[in-house]
The first five atom37 places (N, CA, C, CB, O) and aatype in JSON, in Angstrom:
{
  "aatype": [12, 15, 1, 0, 1, 10, 12, 13, 16, 0, 0, 10, 10, 10, 10, 2, 0, 9, 0, 7, 9, 14, 19, 10, 0, 0, 3, 0, 6, 14, 0, 0, 0, 0, 14, 0, 14, 19, 14, 14, 16, 14, 10, 12, 0, 0, 9, 3, 19, 19, 10, 5, 0, 6, 5, 0, 5, 19, 19, 7, 10, 0, 0, 5, 10, 0, 0, 0, 14, 3, 3, 0, 0, 0, 10, 0, 10, 8, 1, 0, 9, 6, 5, 0, 11, 16, 3, 0, 11, 19, 1, 19, 13, 7, 9, 5, 0, 6, 13, 0, 1, 1, 6, 7, 1, 10, 6, 3, 0, 5, 1, 9, 6, 0, 0, 9, 0, 0, 12, 7, 1, 19, 6, 19, 14, 0, 3, 19, 6, 14, 1, 14, 0, 14, 0, 2, 16, 0, 3, 7, 1],
  "atom_mask": [
    [1, 1, 1, 1, 1],
    [1, 1, 1, 1, 1],
    [1, 1, 1, 1, 1],
    [1, 1, 1, 1, 1],
    [1, 1, 1, 1, 1],
    [1, 1, 1, 1, 1],
    [1, 1, 1, 1, 1],
    [1, 1, 1, 1, 1],
    [1, 1, 1, 1, 1],
    [1, 1, 1, 1, 1],
    [1, 1, 1, 1, 1],
    [1, 1, 1, 1, 1],
    [1, 1, 1, 1, 1],
    [1, 1, 1, 1, 1],
    [1, 1, 1, 1, 1],
    [1, 1, 1, 1, 1],
    [1, 1, 1, 1, 1],
    [1, 1, 1, 1, 1],
    [1, 1, 1, 1, 1],
    [1, 1, 1, 0, 1],
    [1, 1, 1, 1, 1],
    [1, 1, 1, 1, 1],
    [1, 1, 1, 1, 1],
    [1, 1, 1, 1, 1],
    [1, 1, 1, 1, 1],
    [1, 1, 1, 1, 1],
    [1, 1, 1, 1, 1],
    [1, 1, 1, 1, 1],
    [1, 1, 1, 1, 1],
    [1, 1, 1, 1, 1],
    [1, 1, 1, 1, 1],
    [1, 1, 1, 1, 1],
    [1, 1, 1, 1, 1],
    [1, 1, 1, 1, 1],
    [1, 1, 1, 1, 1],
    [1, 1, 1, 1, 1],
    [1, 1, 1, 1, 1],
    [1, 1, 1, 1, 1],
    [1, 1, 1, 1, 1],
    [1, 1, 1, 1, 1],
    [1, 1, 1, 1, 1],
    [1, 1, 1, 1, 1],
    [1, 1, 1, 1, 1],
    [1, 1, 1, 1, 1],
    [1, 1, 1, 1, 1],
    [1, 1, 1, 1, 1],
    [1, 1, 1, 1, 1],
    [1, 1, 1, 1, 1],
    [1, 1, 1, 1, 1],
    [1, 1, 1, 1, 1],
    [1, 1, 1, 1, 1],
    [1, 1, 1, 1, 1],
    [1, 1, 1, 1, 1],
    [1, 1, 1, 1, 1],
    [1, 1, 1, 1, 1],
    [1, 1, 1, 1, 1],
    [1, 1, 1, 1, 1],
    [1, 1, 1, 1, 1],
    [1, 1, 1, 1, 1],
    [1, 1, 1, 0, 1],
    [1, 1, 1, 1, 1],
    [1, 1, 1, 1, 1],
    [1, 1, 1, 1, 1],
    [1, 1, 1, 1, 1],
    [1, 1, 1, 1, 1],
    [1, 1, 1, 1, 1],
    [1, 1, 1, 1, 1],
    [1, 1, 1, 1, 1],
    [1, 1, 1, 1, 1],
    [1, 1, 1, 1, 1],
    [1, 1, 1, 1, 1],
    [1, 1, 1, 1, 1],
    [1, 1, 1, 1, 1],
    [1, 1, 1, 1, 1],
    [1, 1, 1, 1, 1],
    [1, 1, 1, 1, 1],
    [1, 1, 1, 1, 1],
    [1, 1, 1, 1, 1],
    [1, 1, 1, 1, 1],
    [1, 1, 1, 1, 1],
    [1, 1, 1, 1, 1],
    [1, 1, 1, 1, 1],
    [1, 1, 1, 1, 1],
    [1, 1, 1, 1, 1],
    [1, 1, 1, 1, 1],
    [1, 1, 1, 1, 1],
    [1, 1, 1, 1, 1],
    [1, 1, 1, 1, 1],
    [1, 1, 1, 1, 1],
    [1, 1, 1, 1, 1],
    [1, 1, 1, 1, 1],
    [1, 1, 1, 1, 1],
    [1, 1, 1, 1, 1],
    [1, 1, 1, 0, 1],
    [1, 1, 1, 1, 1],
    [1, 1, 1, 1, 1],
    [1, 1, 1, 1, 1],
    [1, 1, 1, 1, 1],
    [1, 1, 1, 1, 1],
    [1, 1, 1, 1, 1],
    [1, 1, 1, 1, 1],
    [1, 1, 1, 1, 1],
    [1, 1, 1, 1, 1],
    [1, 1, 1, 0, 1],
    [1, 1, 1, 1, 1],
    [1, 1, 1, 1, 1],
    [1, 1, 1, 1, 1],
    [1, 1, 1, 1, 1],
    [1, 1, 1, 1, 1],
    [1, 1, 1, 1, 1],
    [1, 1, 1, 1, 1],
    [1, 1, 1, 1, 1],
    [1, 1, 1, 1, 1],
    [1, 1, 1, 1, 1],
    [1, 1, 1, 1, 1],
    [1, 1, 1, 1, 1],
    [1, 1, 1, 1, 1],
    [1, 1, 1, 1, 1],
    [1, 1, 1, 1, 1],
    [1, 1, 1, 0, 1],
    [1, 1, 1, 1, 1],
    [1, 1, 1, 1, 1],
    [1, 1, 1, 1, 1],
    [1, 1, 1, 1, 1],
    [1, 1, 1, 1, 1],
    [1, 1, 1, 1, 1],
    [1, 1, 1, 1, 1],
    [1, 1, 1, 1, 1],
    [1, 1, 1, 1, 1],
    [1, 1, 1, 1, 1],
    [1, 1, 1, 1, 1],
    [1, 1, 1, 1, 1],
    [1, 1, 1, 1, 1],
    [1, 1, 1, 1, 1],
    [1, 1, 1, 1, 1],
    [1, 1, 1, 1, 1],
    [1, 1, 1, 1, 1],
    [1, 1, 1, 1, 1],
    [1, 1, 1, 1, 1],
    [1, 1, 1, 0, 1],
    [1, 1, 1, 1, 1]
  ],
  "atom_positions": [
    [[-7.72, -1.68, -15.61], [-7.71, -1.78, -14.17], [-8.71, -0.76, -13.66], [-6.29, -1.55, -13.58], [-8.73, 0.38, -14.12]],
    [[-9.54, -1.15, -12.7], [-10.57, -0.26, -12.2], [-9.98, 0.83, -11.32], [-11.61, -1.04, -11.43], [-8.88, 0.69, -10.78]],
    [[-10.72, 1.89, -11.19], [-10.26, 3.01, -10.37], [-10.06, 2.58, -8.92], [-11.27, 4.17, -10.44], [-9.1, 2.99, -8.28]],
    [[-10.96, 1.75, -8.4], [-10.83, 1.29, -7.02], [-9.54, 0.5, -6.84], [-12.04, 0.42, -6.62], [-8.86, 0.64, -5.82]],
    [[-9.22, -0.32, -7.81], [-7.99, -1.11, -7.71], [-6.76, -0.23, -7.79], [-7.95, -2.16, -8.82], [-5.78, -0.46, -7.08]],
    [[-6.79, 0.8, -8.65], [-5.69, 1.74, -8.74], [-5.53, 2.51, -7.44], [-5.9, 2.7, -9.91], [-4.41, 2.74, -6.99]],
    [[-6.64, 2.91, -6.83], [-6.58, 3.62, -5.55], [-6.01, 2.71, -4.47], [-7.99, 4.13, -5.13], [-5.2, 3.15, -3.65]],
    [[-6.41, 1.45, -4.47], [-5.9, 0.49, -3.5], [-4.39, 0.32, -3.69], [-6.62, -0.88, -3.63], [-3.64, 0.27, -2.71]],
    [[-3.95, 0.23, -4.93], [-2.52, 0.11, -5.23], [-1.76, 1.34, -4.74], [-2.29, -0.09, -6.74], [-0.67, 1.22, -4.18]],
    [[-2.34, 2.51, -4.94], [-1.7, 3.74, -4.47], [-1.55, 3.73, -2.96], [-2.5, 4.98, -4.91], [-0.51, 4.11, -2.43]],
    [[-2.59, 3.29, -2.26], [-2.53, 3.22, -0.8], [-1.46, 2.25, -0.35], [-3.89, 2.81, -0.23], [-0.73, 2.52, 0.6]],
    [[-1.36, 1.11, -1.02], [-0.32, 0.14, -0.67], [1.07, 0.7, -0.92], [-0.51, -1.15, -1.46], [1.98, 0.48, -0.12]],
    [[1.24, 1.42, -2.01], [2.54, 2.02, -2.3], [2.93, 3.04, -1.24], [2.52, 2.68, -3.68], [4.09, 3.1, -0.82]],
    [[1.95, 3.84, -0.8], [2.23, 4.81, 0.26], [2.61, 4.11, 1.56], [1.02, 5.71, 0.49], [3.57, 4.5, 2.22]],
    [[1.85, 3.07, 1.92], [2.16, 2.33, 3.14], [3.53, 1.68, 3.05], [1.1, 1.27, 3.42], [4.29, 1.7, 4.02]],
    [[3.85, 1.12, 1.91], [5.14, 0.48, 1.71], [6.27, 1.49, 1.85], [5.2, -0.19, 0.35], [7.29, 1.19, 2.47]],
    [[6.1, 2.67, 1.28], [7.13, 3.69, 1.35], [7.31, 4.21, 2.77], [6.8, 4.84, 0.41], [8.42, 4.49, 3.21]],
    [[6.2, 4.34, 3.49], [6.25, 4.87, 4.84], [6.72, 3.81, 5.83], [4.89, 5.4, 5.25], [7.32, 4.15, 6.85]],
    [[6.46, 2.55, 5.56], [6.78, 1.47, 6.5], [8.27, 1.37, 6.8], [6.29, 0.14, 5.96], [8.65, 0.88, 7.87]],
    [[9.1, 1.81, 5.91], [10.54, 1.71, 6.13], [11.09, 2.77, 7.07], [0.0, 0.0, 0.0], [12.27, 2.73, 7.43]],
    [[10.25, 3.73, 7.47], [10.71, 4.81, 8.33], [10.43, 4.44, 9.78], [10.03, 6.14, 7.96], [9.27, 4.3, 10.16]],
    [[11.48, 4.29, 10.61], [11.24, 3.95, 12.01], [10.63, 5.13, 12.76], [12.55, 3.5, 12.68], [11.06, 6.27, 12.6]],
    [[9.64, 4.84, 13.58], [8.96, 5.87, 14.35], [8.94, 5.43, 15.81], [7.52, 6.13, 13.81], [8.57, 4.29, 16.11]],
    [[9.33, 6.33, 16.72], [9.28, 6.04, 18.15], [8.05, 6.7, 18.73], [10.57, 6.53, 18.86], [7.71, 7.82, 18.37]],
    [[7.39, 6.0, 19.64], [6.26, 6.59, 20.35], [6.81, 7.69, 21.26], [5.46, 5.51, 21.17], [7.99, 7.69, 21.6]],
    [[5.94, 8.61, 21.66], [6.38, 9.73, 22.48], [6.97, 9.29, 23.81], [5.23, 10.67, 22.72], [7.91, 9.92, 24.3]],
    [[6.44, 8.21, 24.39], [6.94, 7.77, 25.69], [8.01, 6.68, 25.57], [5.79, 7.25, 26.52], [8.52, 6.21, 26.59]],
    [[8.36, 6.29, 24.38], [9.36, 5.23, 24.2], [10.76, 5.82, 24.29], [9.16, 4.52, 22.84], [11.0, 6.96, 23.89]],
    [[11.67, 5.04, 24.81], [13.05, 5.46, 24.92], [13.88, 4.7, 23.89], [13.6, 5.23, 26.36], [13.62, 3.52, 23.65]],
    [[14.86, 5.35, 23.28], [15.69, 4.65, 22.31], [16.49, 3.55, 22.99], [16.63, 5.62, 21.6], [16.76, 3.61, 24.19]],
    [[16.87, 2.56, 22.23], [17.65, 1.44, 22.76], [18.99, 1.96, 23.3], [17.89, 0.35, 21.67], [19.62, 2.82, 22.68]],
    [[19.39, 1.43, 24.43], [20.64, 1.88, 25.05], [21.82, 1.19, 24.39], [20.63, 1.6, 26.56], [21.76, 0.01, 24.06]],
    [[22.89, 1.94, 24.21], [24.17, 1.43, 23.72], [24.03, 0.63, 22.43], [24.8, 0.57, 24.78], [24.57, -0.48, 22.31]],
    [[23.34, 1.17, 21.47], [23.24, 0.51, 20.17], [24.61, 0.59, 19.5], [22.13, 1.16, 19.27], [25.3, 1.6, 19.61]],
    [[25.01, -0.48, 18.8], [26.31, -0.46, 18.15], [26.34, 0.62, 17.06], [26.64, -1.85, 17.54], [25.32, 0.93, 16.43]],
    [[27.51, 1.17, 16.85], [27.67, 2.2, 15.83], [27.41, 1.6, 14.46], [29.08, 2.84, 15.89], [27.88, 0.5, 14.16]],
    [[26.67, 2.31, 13.62], [26.39, 1.77, 12.29], [27.67, 1.7, 11.46], [25.34, 2.63, 11.57], [28.56, 2.55, 11.55]],
    [[27.73, 0.67, 10.64], [28.87, 0.49, 9.75], [28.62, 1.36, 8.52], [29.08, -1.03, 9.36], [27.55, 1.28, 7.92]],
    [[29.59, 2.17, 8.13], [29.37, 3.01, 6.95], [29.22, 2.13, 5.7], [30.54, 4.03, 6.77], [29.89, 1.1, 5.58]],
    [[28.35, 2.54, 4.79], [28.16, 1.72, 3.59], [29.38, 1.79, 2.68], [26.9, 2.18, 2.83], [30.16, 2.74, 2.71]],
    [[29.52, 0.76, 1.88], [30.59, 0.77, 0.88], [30.24, 1.82, -0.17], [30.76, -0.65, 0.22], [29.09, 2.24, -0.25]],
    [[31.2, 2.25, -0.97], [30.88, 3.24, -2.02], [29.79, 2.74, -2.97], [32.15, 3.57, -2.81], [28.95, 3.52, -3.42]],
    [[29.81, 1.44, -3.29], [28.78, 0.87, -4.16], [27.4, 1.01, -3.52], [29.07, -0.62, -4.46], [26.46, 1.47, -4.16]],
    [[27.3, 0.61, -2.25], [26.0, 0.67, -1.58], [25.55, 2.11, -1.37], [26.06, -0.07, -0.24], [24.36, 2.39, -1.42]],
    [[26.48, 3.02, -1.13], [26.12, 4.43, -0.97], [25.53, 4.98, -2.27], [27.35, 5.26, -0.53], [24.55, 5.72, -2.25]],
    [[26.13, 4.62, -3.4], [25.63, 5.08, -4.7], [24.26, 4.48, -4.99], [26.61, 4.7, -5.83], [23.37, 5.18, -5.49]],
    [[24.08, 3.21, -4.67], [22.78, 2.56, -4.88], [21.73, 3.17, -3.97], [22.88, 1.03, -4.63], [20.59, 3.37, -4.38]],
    [[22.1, 3.47, -2.73], [21.17, 4.05, -1.77], [20.64, 5.4, -2.25], [21.83, 4.2, -0.41], [19.47, 5.71, -2.05]],
    [[21.5, 6.19, -2.88], [21.06, 7.49, -3.41], [19.96, 7.28, -4.45], [22.26, 8.26, -4.04], [18.96, 7.99, -4.46]],
    [[20.16, 6.3, -5.33], [19.16, 6.01, -6.37], [17.86, 5.53, -5.74], [19.7, 4.95, -7.35], [16.78, 5.97, -6.13]],
    [[17.95, 4.63, -4.76], [16.75, 4.08, -4.13], [15.98, 5.14, -3.35], [17.12, 2.93, -3.23], [14.75, 5.13, -3.34]],
    [[16.69, 6.04, -2.68], [16.0, 7.11, -1.96], [15.28, 8.05, -2.92], [17.0, 7.89, -1.09], [14.16, 8.49, -2.65]],
    [[15.92, 8.37, -4.03], [15.29, 9.23, -5.03], [14.06, 8.54, -5.62], [16.3, 9.6, -6.15], [13.03, 9.18, -5.83]],
    [[14.18, 7.24, -5.88], [13.03, 6.49, -6.4], [11.9, 6.49, -5.4], [13.43, 5.05, -6.76], [10.75, 6.69, -5.77]],
    [[12.21, 6.26, -4.13], [11.17, 6.22, -3.1], [10.44, 7.56, -3.01], [11.77, 5.85, -1.74], [9.22, 7.59, -2.92]],
    [[11.19, 8.65, -3.04], [10.58, 9.97, -2.98], [9.66, 10.2, -4.18], [11.66, 11.06, -2.91], [8.57, 10.75, -4.05]],
    [[10.13, 9.79, -5.36], [9.33, 9.96, -6.57], [8.06, 9.11, -6.51], [10.15, 9.59, -7.82], [6.98, 9.59, -6.86]],
    [[8.17, 7.87, -6.06], [7.02, 6.98, -5.99], [6.01, 7.48, -4.95], [7.46, 5.54, -5.64], [4.81, 7.43, -5.19]],
    [[6.49, 7.97, -3.82], [5.58, 8.5, -2.8], [4.79, 9.68, -3.37], [6.36, 8.93, -1.53], [3.58, 9.78, -3.17]],
    [[5.48, 10.57, -4.07], [4.8, 11.7, -4.68], [3.77, 11.28, -5.71], [0.0, 0.0, 0.0], [2.65, 11.81, -5.74]],
    [[4.14, 10.35, -6.56], [3.21, 9.87, -7.59], [2.04, 9.11, -6.96], [3.94, 8.96, -8.58], [0.91, 9.23, -7.44]],
    [[2.3, 8.34, -5.92], [1.22, 7.59, -5.25], [0.24, 8.55, -4.59], [1.81, 6.62, -4.21], [-0.96, 8.28, -4.59]],
    [[0.72, 9.65, -4.03], [-0.18, 10.64, -3.45], [-1.05, 11.27, -4.53], [0.62, 11.74, -2.71], [-2.25, 11.48, -4.33]],
    [[-0.45, 11.55, -5.69], [-1.23, 12.07, -6.81], [-2.25, 11.04, -7.29], [-0.31, 12.48, -7.97], [-3.37, 11.39, -7.65]],
    [[-1.84, 9.77, -7.3], [-2.73, 8.7, -7.73], [-3.94, 8.59, -6.82], [-1.98, 7.36, -7.77], [-5.06, 8.38, -7.28]],
    [[-3.72, 8.74, -5.52], [-4.82, 8.65, -4.57], [-5.85, 9.75, -4.81], [-4.3, 8.72, -3.15], [-7.02, 9.58, -4.48]],
    [[-5.41, 10.88, -5.37], [-6.31, 12.01, -5.61], [-6.64, 12.18, -7.09], [-5.7, 13.29, -5.07], [-7.13, 13.23, -7.5]],
    [[-6.38, 11.17, -7.89], [-6.6, 11.28, -9.34], [-8.07, 11.56, -9.62], [-6.14, 10.0, -10.07], [-8.95, 10.92, -9.03]],
    [[-8.35, 12.5, -10.53], [-9.74, 12.89, -10.8], [-10.54, 11.87, -11.62], [-9.75, 14.19, -11.51], [-11.76, 11.83, -11.54]],
    [[-9.83, 11.05, -12.4], [-10.56, 10.08, -13.23], [-9.68, 8.88, -13.51], [-11.03, 10.74, -14.56], [-8.51, 8.85, -13.14]],
    [[-10.26, 7.88, -14.17], [-9.53, 6.64, -14.46], [-8.34, 6.86, -15.37], [-10.47, 5.63, -15.09], [-7.29, 6.23, -15.18]],
    [[-8.47, 7.73, -16.35], [-7.36, 7.96, -17.28], [-6.16, 8.56, -16.55], [-7.81, 8.89, -18.43], [-5.03, 8.15, -16.78]],
    [[-6.41, 9.52, -15.68], [-5.32, 10.12, -14.9], [-4.71, 9.1, -13.95], [-5.83, 11.35, -14.1], [-3.49, 9.04, -13.78]],
    [[-5.56, 8.29, -13.34], [-5.07, 7.26, -12.41], [-4.19, 6.25, -13.15], [-6.25, 6.53, -11.73], [-3.15, 5.85, -12.64]],
    [[-4.62, 5.85, -14.33], [-3.82, 4.9, -15.1], [-2.49, 5.52, -15.51], [-4.6, 4.45, -16.34], [-1.46, 4.84, -15.46]],
    [[-2.5, 6.77, -15.92], [-1.25, 7.44, -16.3], [-0.29, 7.53, -15.11], [-1.55, 8.84, -16.84], [0.91, 7.33, -15.27]],
    [[-0.81, 7.83, -13.94], [0.04, 7.9, -12.74], [0.55, 6.52, -12.35], [-0.74, 8.52, -11.57], [1.7, 6.38, -11.92]],
    [[-0.29, 5.51, -12.49], [0.15, 4.14, -12.19], [1.3, 3.75, -13.12], [-1.03, 3.14, -12.35], [2.29, 3.15, -12.69]],
    [[1.18, 4.09, -14.38], [2.25, 3.8, -15.34], [3.5, 4.6, -15.03], [1.78, 4.09, -16.78], [4.62, 4.11, -15.22]],
    [[3.34, 5.83, -14.55], [4.5, 6.64, -14.17], [5.23, 6.02, -12.98], [4.06, 8.09, -13.83], [6.45, 6.06, -12.91]],
    [[4.48, 5.43, -12.06], [5.09, 4.74, -10.91], [5.88, 3.53, -11.41], [4.01, 4.3, -9.89], [7.01, 3.31, -10.98]],
    [[5.27, 2.76, -12.3], [5.97, 1.6, -12.87], [7.25, 2.03, -13.57], [5.06, 0.85, -13.84], [8.29, 1.38, -13.43]],
    [[7.18, 3.12, -14.32], [8.35, 3.61, -15.06], [9.43, 4.09, -14.09], [7.95, 4.75, -16.01], [10.62, 3.85, -14.33]],
    [[9.04, 4.75, -13.01], [10.02, 5.21, -12.02], [10.76, 4.03, -11.4], [9.32, 6.04, -10.92], [11.97, 4.1, -11.2]],
    [[10.03, 2.97, -11.11], [10.66, 1.78, -10.53], [11.59, 1.11, -11.54], [9.59, 0.79, -10.06], [12.68, 0.66, -11.18]],
    [[11.17, 1.03, -12.8], [12.01, 0.43, -13.83], [13.27, 1.28, -14.05], [11.22, 0.29, -15.14], [14.37, 0.74, -14.18]],
    [[13.1, 2.58, -14.09], [14.26, 3.47, -14.28], [15.26, 3.31, -13.14], [13.8, 4.94, -14.37], [16.47, 3.32, -13.36]],
    [[14.75, 3.16, -11.92], [15.64, 2.97, -10.77], [16.41, 1.66, -10.89], [14.84, 3.0, -9.45], [17.6, 1.6, -10.57]],
    [[15.73, 0.61, -11.33], [16.42, -0.68, -11.53], [17.55, -0.54, -12.54], [15.42, -1.77, -12.0], [18.65, -1.04, -12.32]],
    [[17.27, 0.14, -13.64], [18.29, 0.32, -14.68], [19.47, 1.12, -14.12], [17.69, 1.04, -15.92], [20.62, 0.78, -14.38]],
    [[19.19, 2.17, -13.35], [20.28, 2.96, -12.76], [21.09, 2.13, -11.77], [19.72, 4.2, -12.05], [22.32, 2.25, -11.74]],
    [[20.43, 1.29, -10.96], [21.16, 0.44, -10.01], [22.04, -0.55, -10.77], [20.17, -0.32, -9.08], [23.2, -0.75, -10.4]],
    [[21.5, -1.17, -11.81], [22.32, -2.09, -12.61], [23.49, -1.34, -13.24], [21.45, -2.76, -13.71], [24.61, -1.87, -13.3]],
    [[23.25, -0.13, -13.72], [24.33, 0.66, -14.3], [25.43, 0.96, -13.3], [0.0, 0.0, 0.0], [26.62, 0.91, -13.64]],
    [[25.05, 1.27, -12.08], [26.04, 1.5, -11.02], [26.84, 0.23, -10.77], [25.35, 1.99, -9.72], [28.06, 0.27, -10.63]],
    [[26.14, -0.9, -10.71], [26.84, -2.17, -10.47], [27.81, -2.47, -11.61], [25.82, -3.33, -10.33], [28.93, -2.93, -11.37]],
    [[27.4, -2.21, -12.84], [28.29, -2.44, -13.99], [29.5, -1.52, -13.92], [27.54, -2.23, -15.31], [30.63, -1.94, -14.19]],
    [[29.27, -0.26, -13.55], [30.37, 0.7, -13.46], [31.38, 0.26, -12.4], [29.83, 2.1, -13.13], [32.58, 0.3, -12.65]],
    [[30.91, -0.16, -11.24], [31.82, -0.6, -10.19], [32.54, -1.89, -10.59], [31.06, -0.81, -8.89], [33.72, -2.07, -10.25]],
    [[31.86, -2.78, -11.29], [32.5, -4.02, -11.75], [33.64, -3.69, -12.71], [31.47, -4.96, -12.42], [34.71, -4.29, -12.65]],
    [[33.41, -2.72, -13.61], [34.46, -2.31, -14.54], [35.65, -1.71, -13.8], [33.91, -1.3, -15.54], [36.8, -2.04, -14.09]],
    [[35.36, -0.83, -12.84], [36.43, -0.21, -12.06], [37.29, -1.24, -11.34], [35.85, 0.76, -11.05], [38.5, -1.07, -11.18]],
    [[36.63, -2.33, -10.89], [37.33, -3.36, -10.14], [37.95, -4.42, -11.06], [36.38, -4.03, -9.17], [38.53, -5.39, -10.57]],
    [[37.84, -4.24, -12.36], [38.45, -5.17, -13.3], [37.62, -6.41, -13.56], [0.0, 0.0, 0.0], [38.12, -7.36, -14.18]],
    [[36.39, -6.43, -13.12], [35.51, -7.59, -13.36], [34.72, -7.32, -14.65], [34.54, -7.84, -12.14], [33.52, -7.05, -14.62]],
    [[35.44, -7.41, -15.76], [34.85, -7.04, -17.04], [33.73, -7.97, -17.48], [35.91, -7.01, -18.1], [32.74, -7.53, -18.06]],
    [[33.88, -9.27, -17.2], [32.82, -10.22, -17.58], [31.54, -9.92, -16.81], [33.28, -11.67, -17.32], [30.45, -9.98, -17.37]],
    [[31.67, -9.61, -15.52], [30.49, -9.25, -14.73], [29.84, -7.99, -15.29], [30.86, -9.05, -13.24], [28.61, -7.93, -15.42]],
    [[30.65, -7.0, -15.62], [30.12, -5.75, -16.18], [29.37, -6.02, -17.48], [31.27, -4.74, -16.42], [28.3, -5.46, -17.72]],
    [[29.93, -6.88, -18.33], [29.27, -7.19, -19.6], [27.95, -7.92, -19.37], [30.19, -8.04, -20.49], [26.97, -7.66, -20.07]],
    [[27.91, -8.84, -18.4], [26.66, -9.55, -18.09], [25.6, -8.59, -17.59], [26.9, -10.66, -17.05], [24.43, -8.69, -17.96]],
    [[26.0, -7.65, -16.73], [25.05, -6.68, -16.2], [24.54, -5.78, -17.32], [25.69, -5.84, -15.09], [23.34, -5.5, -17.4]],
    [[25.43, -5.34, -18.19], [25.02, -4.49, -19.31], [24.11, -5.24, -20.27], [26.25, -3.96, -20.05], [23.2, -4.65, -20.85]],
    [[24.35, -6.53, -20.45], [23.46, -7.33, -21.29], [22.08, -7.45, -20.65], [24.06, -8.75, -21.53], [21.06, -7.42, -21.34]],
    [[22.04, -7.57, -19.33], [20.76, -7.63, -18.62], [20.0, -6.31, -18.77], [20.97, -7.96, -17.13], [18.79, -6.31, -18.95]],
    [[20.73, -5.2, -18.7], [20.1, -3.89, -18.9], [19.51, -3.8, -20.31], [21.12, -2.75, -18.65], [18.39, -3.34, -20.5]],
    [[20.28, -4.24, -21.29], [19.82, -4.17, -22.69], [18.6, -5.06, -22.91], [20.94, -4.59, -23.64], [17.75, -4.75, -23.75]],
    [[18.51, -6.16, -22.17], [17.4, -7.09, -22.36], [16.14, -6.67, -21.61], [17.81, -8.47, -21.92], [15.06, -7.22, -21.85]],
    [[16.26, -5.72, -20.7], [15.08, -5.3, -19.93], [14.02, -4.72, -20.86], [15.46, -4.25, -18.85], [14.3, -3.86, -21.69]],
    [[12.82, -5.21, -20.7], [11.71, -4.72, -21.51], [11.61, -5.32, -22.88], [0.0, 0.0, 0.0], [10.64, -5.07, -23.6]],
    [[12.59, -6.11, -23.26], [12.56, -6.73, -24.58], [11.85, -8.07, -24.46], [13.99, -6.9, -25.16], [12.15, -8.86, -23.56]],
    [[10.93, -8.32, -25.34], [10.18, -9.57, -25.33], [10.82, -10.53, -26.33], [8.67, -9.34, -25.67], [10.98, -10.2, -27.51]],
    [[11.17, -11.69, -25.86], [11.74, -12.7, -26.74], [10.6, -13.46, -27.43], [12.66, -13.69, -25.94], [9.73, -14.02, -26.77]],
    [[10.62, -13.47, -28.74], [9.6, -14.18, -29.52], [10.26, -15.43, -30.1], [9.0, -13.28, -30.67], [11.31, -15.34, -30.74]],
    [[9.66, -16.59, -29.87], [10.25, -17.81, -30.41], [10.3, -17.77, -31.93], [9.47, -19.03, -29.93], [9.4, -17.25, -32.59]],
    [[11.37, -18.33, -32.48], [11.53, -18.35, -33.94], [10.51, -19.28, -34.6], [12.95, -18.77, -34.31], [10.05, -19.02, -35.71]],
    [[10.17, -20.35, -33.93], [9.23, -21.33, -34.48], [7.85, -21.1, -33.89], [9.71, -22.78, -34.19], [7.48, -21.71, -32.89]],
    [[7.1, -20.23, -34.51], [5.74, -19.95, -34.06], [4.81, -20.82, -34.89], [5.38, -18.42, -34.19], [4.83, -20.77, -36.12]],
    [[4.01, -21.59, -34.21], [3.07, -22.47, -34.91], [1.87, -21.66, -35.38], [2.62, -23.64, -34.0], [1.29, -20.9, -34.61]],
    [[1.5, -21.83, -36.64], [0.3, -21.13, -37.12], [-0.95, -21.7, -36.45], [0.17, -21.24, -38.66], [-1.07, -22.91, -36.26]],
    [[-1.85, -20.82, -36.09], [-3.1, -21.26, -35.46], [-4.21, -21.18, -36.48], [-3.43, -20.41, -34.21], [-4.25, -20.26, -37.3]],
    [[-5.12, -22.13, -36.44], [-6.25, -22.06, -37.38], [-7.16, -20.89, -37.03], [-7.06, -23.39, -37.36], [-7.27, -20.5, -35.86]],
    [[-7.8, -20.33, -38.03], [-8.72, -19.22, -37.82], [-9.95, -19.74, -37.08], [-9.13, -18.55, -39.17], [-10.39, -20.87, -37.33]],
    [[-10.5, -18.96, -36.19], [-11.71, -19.38, -35.47], [-12.86, -19.6, -36.45], [-12.11, -18.33, -34.42], [-13.01, -18.86, -37.42]],
    [[-13.65, -20.59, -36.18], [-14.76, -20.93, -37.06], [-16.01, -20.11, -36.77], [-15.09, -22.4, -36.94], [-16.96, -20.11, -37.56]],
    [[-16.02, -19.4, -35.63], [-17.25, -18.71, -35.25], [-17.36, -17.27, -35.76], [-17.37, -18.7, -33.76], [-18.3, -16.57, -35.38]],
    [[-16.46, -16.83, -36.58], [-16.57, -15.47, -37.12], [-16.53, -15.52, -38.64], [-15.43, -14.56, -36.59], [-15.96, -16.43, -39.24]],
    [[-17.15, -14.54, -39.25], [-17.26, -14.52, -40.7], [-15.95, -14.2, -41.37], [-18.3, -13.54, -41.12], [-15.62, -14.79, -42.4]],
    [[-15.18, -13.27, -40.81], [-13.95, -12.85, -41.5], [-12.69, -13.49, -40.89], [-13.82, -11.33, -41.44], [-11.58, -13.14, -41.3]],
    [[-12.83, -14.42, -39.95], [-11.7, -15.14, -39.42], [-10.96, -14.41, -38.3], [0.0, 0.0, 0.0], [-9.86, -14.81, -37.95]],
    [[-11.53, -13.37, -37.75], [-10.88, -12.65, -36.64], [-11.47, -13.02, -35.33], [-10.98, -11.17, -36.82], [-11.04, -12.51, -34.29]]
  ]
}
């Protein structure tokens, strides 16, 4: 991936992270009589903690990516962002499995844990057809 593309990705990640924060203009007035927010369920509160931590980590890494000195550093930071997002997904699934177990939904917990175990694993078909060697090279590679 080119450095320009990595920089563009970093900028998009920063915008995405910042876009979720509501901002009022200096002359704008808040909405009158807004309904009281409903407190989150314990499950959603636990998930929200993970997502906020992930967002903070990604914003920090994206800022570093925007200032990366070379392509190798930019690629390493891009991979760190991907890993942070994957780690957050695994933690969210783990929280969901834990709550399912607590609530006695053992089959749901097992399905979620199986999904966690399958993350990142590539399924290779058992019946792989042999391909003929290319004719345009001397050693068949």
